[in-house]
DRENDREN-672407 format. One record per residue (C-alpha): z, x, y. Coordinates in steps of 0.25 Angstrom, whole numbers, plus 2048, in hexadecimal, padded with zeros to 3 digits. Example, Ala and Ser with C-alpha at 12.3 -4.5 7.8 and 13.67 -1.06 7.14 Angstrom:
BEGIN
81F8317EE;81D8377FC;
end
This chain:
BEGIN
F195B3240;F0C5B6238;F145B722B;F1B5A922D;F0E5A3231;F075A7224;F125A221C;F12595222;F03595221;F04598212;F0D58C210;F04583218;EF8587210;EFF584203;F03576208;EF457420D;EEF5771FF;EF956E1F8;EF5563202;EE65661FF;EE85651F0;EF05591F1;EE65521FA;EDA5561F1;EE25501E5;EE45441ED;ED55431F1;ED15441E2;EDB53A1DE;ED65301E8;EC85321E5;ECA52F1D6;ED25231D9;EC751E1E2;EBD5201D8;EC45161CF;EC350B1D9;EB550D1DE;EA95111D6;EA25161E3;EAD5201E6;EAA52E1E1;EB45391DE;EB75421E9;EB15501E7;EBB55B1E2;EC25621ED;EBD5701EF;EC957A1ED;ECB5841F9;EC85901F1;EBC58C1E9;EB15971EA;EBB5A21ED;EBF5AD1E3;ECC5B41E4;ECF5C21DD;EDD5C41DB;EE15D21D8;EEE5D11CF;EF85D91C8;EF95DB1B9;EF55D21AE;F015CD1A6;F0B5D01B2;F145C41B5;F125C61C4;F035C71C3;F035BA1BA;F095B31C6;EFF5B91D0;EF45B41C7;EFA5A61C5;EFB5A41D4;EED5A91D7;EE75A11CB;EEE5941D0;EEA5961DE;EDC5981DA;EDB58C1D1;EE15831DD;ED85891E7;ECB58A1DF;ECA5991E0;EC45A21D5;ECF5AC1D2;ECC5BA1CC;EDA5C01C9;EDA5CF1C4;EE55D81BF;EE85E61C4;EF55EA1BC;EFB5EB1CA;EF45F81CC;EF05FA1DB;EE46021D7;EDF5F71CE;EE25ED1D9;ED95F41E2;ECE5F51D8;ECF5E61D5;ECE5E31E4;EC15EB1E5;EBC5E41DA;EC05D61E0;EB95DA1ED;EAC5DD1E6;EAC5D01DE;EB15C71E9;EA85BF1F3;EAA5BC201;EB55B1202;EBC5B51F5;ECA5BB1F5;ED25C61EF;EE15C71ED;EE65D51EC;EF45DB1EB;EF95E61F5;EFD5F01EB;EF25FA1ED;EF65FB1FC;EEF5FA209;EE6607208;EE06021FB;EDE5F41FF;EDA5F420D;ECB5F920B;ECA5EE200;ECF5E3209;EC55E8214;EBA5E7209;EBE5D9205;EBF5D4213;EB15D9217;EAB5D220A;EB25C520F;EBD5C5203;ECB5C0206;ED65C9201;EE55C6201;EF15CD1FC;EFC5CA1F2;F095D01ED;F085DD1F5;F055DB204;EFD5E420D;F005DF21B;EF55E8221;EEA5E1219;EF05D321D;EEF5D722C;EE15DB22B;EDB5D0223;EDD5C2228;EDC5BC21A;EE55C6213;EF25BF210;EFE5C4207;F055BC1FC;F115C31F6;F1F5C81FA;F235D1205;F255DC1FA;F2E5E5202;F375DA206;F375D41F8;F3C5E11F2;F465E31FD;F4B5D41FB;F4C5D61EC;F555E31EE;F5D5DC1F8;F605D01EF;F645DA1E4;F6D5E11ED;F745D51F2;F765CF1E4;F7A5DB1DD;F825E21E8;F8D5E61DF;F835EE1D6;F7A5F31E1;F835FA1EA;F7F6071F3;F7C6121E9;F776091DE;F6A60E1D7;F5E6041D7;F506071D1;F436001D6;F386011CC;F2A6011D1;F1C6051CE;F186041DD;F2060F1E4;F136151E8;F0C6081EC;F126051FA;F0D5F71FB;F125F31ED;F1F5FB1EE;F245F31F9;F2D5EA1F1;F335F61EA;F355FD1F8;F3C5F01FD;F465F11F1;F485FF1F3;F4B5FE202;F555F3200;F5D5FB1F5;F5D6071FD;F6260020A;F6E5FB201;F7160A1FD;F6C6091EF;F656151E7;F576111E5;F4E6171DA;F3F6151DB;F3A6141CD;F2B6141CA;F2360F1BF;F1460F1BE;F0D6031C5;F075FF1B7;F155FA1B3;F135EE1BC;F085E91B3;F0F5ED1A6;F1E5ED1A9;F225F019B;F1E5FE19E;F295FF1A8;F3460019E;F3460F19D;F366101AC;F426071AC;F4860D1A0;F4561B1A5;F4B6191B2;F586121AD;F5A61D1A3;F5B6271AF;F6361D1B9;F6D6151B1;F746121BE;F696091C4;F6F5FC1C9;F625F51CC;F535F61C8;F485EF1D0;F3A5ED1CB;F2F5EA1D6;F255E41CC;F245D61C6;F215DC1B8;F2C5E61B8;F365DC1BD;F315D31B2;F335DE1A8;F415E21AD;F495DC1A2;F415E4198;F435F11A0;F525EE1A0;F535EB191;F4B5F818E;F55600196;F615F918E;F665F219A;F6D5E4199;F6A5D91A3;F705DD1B1;F735EB1AD;F6A5EF1B8;F665E51C4;F575E31C3;F4E5DD1CE;F405DB1D0;F345D31D4;F2D5C61D0;F305BA1C7;F2A5BB1BA;F2E5B71AC;F335C51A9;F3B5C61B6;F415B81B3;F455BB1A5;F4B5C81AB;F535C01B5;F585B61AA;F5C5C11A0;F635C91AB;F5B5D51AB;F555D21B9;F5E5CE1C4;F545CA1CF;F455C91D3;F3E5C61DF;F335BC1DE;F265BE1E5;F1F5B11DF;F125B81DA;F0C5AA1D7;F0B5A81E6;F055B51E8;EF95B11DE;EF85A31E4;EF95A51F3;EF05B11F4;EE55A91EE;EE859E1F8;EE85A8203;EDA5AC200;ED559E1FF;EDC59A20C;ED65A6213;EC85A320E;EC7594210;ED059221C;ED15A0223;EE05A0221;EE55AE224;EEB5B5218;EF95AF215;F065B8214;F0E5B2209;F1B5B8205;F1D5B31F7;F2C5B41F7;F385BD1F3;F425B41EC;F4C5BB1E3;F4D5B51D5;F595B81CC;F615B21C1;F675A71CB;F595A11CE;F4F5A61C3;F505991BB;F4B5911C6;F3D5971C6;F3C59D1B7;F335921B3;F295941BF;F295A31BB;F255A01AD;F1A5971B3;F155A21BB;F1859C1C9;F245A51CC;
end
C-alpha cells in the first residue's frame, strides 16, 4: 500500500506543479494585459519559485558517460524549473569517490539544502553519512541504486530508479522468451559486470543470472574493473579475451549503460557479425540505439535516467517546502528492440530517453 500511495502521490505532485506553472503564467499574462488598459495598474510581482534559496548537491557518475549525461540533464532542468541552485559532481562511478563527495557535500551544505546520492557504496558506507546530514538538517534522497533501510529510517529519503534486481530478471526473461530457439537448457551465456563485489549495485546482474539459471542455462560471471563503466572502450580486452576462450557462448549481457552502448564496438573487435551473439543490456543511449539499429544489440531495458535526475531534485524540494515524505518512483522497465527503437530514437538524441 505504501508503494502504491507514493506512486500516486508522485503523479499528483507533477500535476500540481504543472498547474502551478500554468497558473503563474496566466497571472503574468493577465497583469500585462491589464497594464495596457489602465495606467494605475502595476505589474504583479514575479512568482517565487518553490526551490529558491535551496542548494542541491547531486553526486553523479562519469563525465562523458551517456547515462550520466541524462542524469545531469534531468537534474539541471528540474533545478531551473524550481529555482534550485544545482551543484553536480562526477565520481567516475567509483563508490569510494561517491563517499568522498558525499562527505564534501555535507561539509558545504547548510540546513535546508539537499543531497542526491546513489546507493552504490552500500548501506554500511552511507548510513553514518545519512545520520550526519540529518543531524545538520540536510535532506538526502537516493537515485539509481536503492537502499531500503535508509528510506525506512529517514522520512525525507525517497528513491528514484529501477527495482534493479527485477529489471535484470525481466530483461533476461524477455531474452529467453524471444530467443527460446537459441537459449535452450545447457546453452552458455555470459554476464559482464564490474560490480560483482558490490552487493547493492550487482543486483541487476544477479537478477539476470537467476533468470538464466532458472531456465537451465550455463552462466559465466565475467568481471571487468569498475573503471570500465566510466571508460567503456577499455572493456574491449575483456570481451575479446572471453570470446576467444568461449566461442560457444550464445548470449552476452552487459549491466552498465556505457558498456551496453559500446557493445557494437566489442563485437566488431571480436570479429563478430550482427546477430552472431545475442547481446542484451541496460539503458537507452545513442550508442545502444545505434547498436540495435545495426543489429549488434538485440534488446535493452530502459530505466529512464532523465527522470532519475529530475525527480530527485523535485523530491528534495517537496520534502523541504511541503514536508512530503520521500517518494519511491520506479522509473520503468520497458524493453526496447529493433521493433520499437525508431519511435524514441529522436528523444534519445535529445537526451530525454
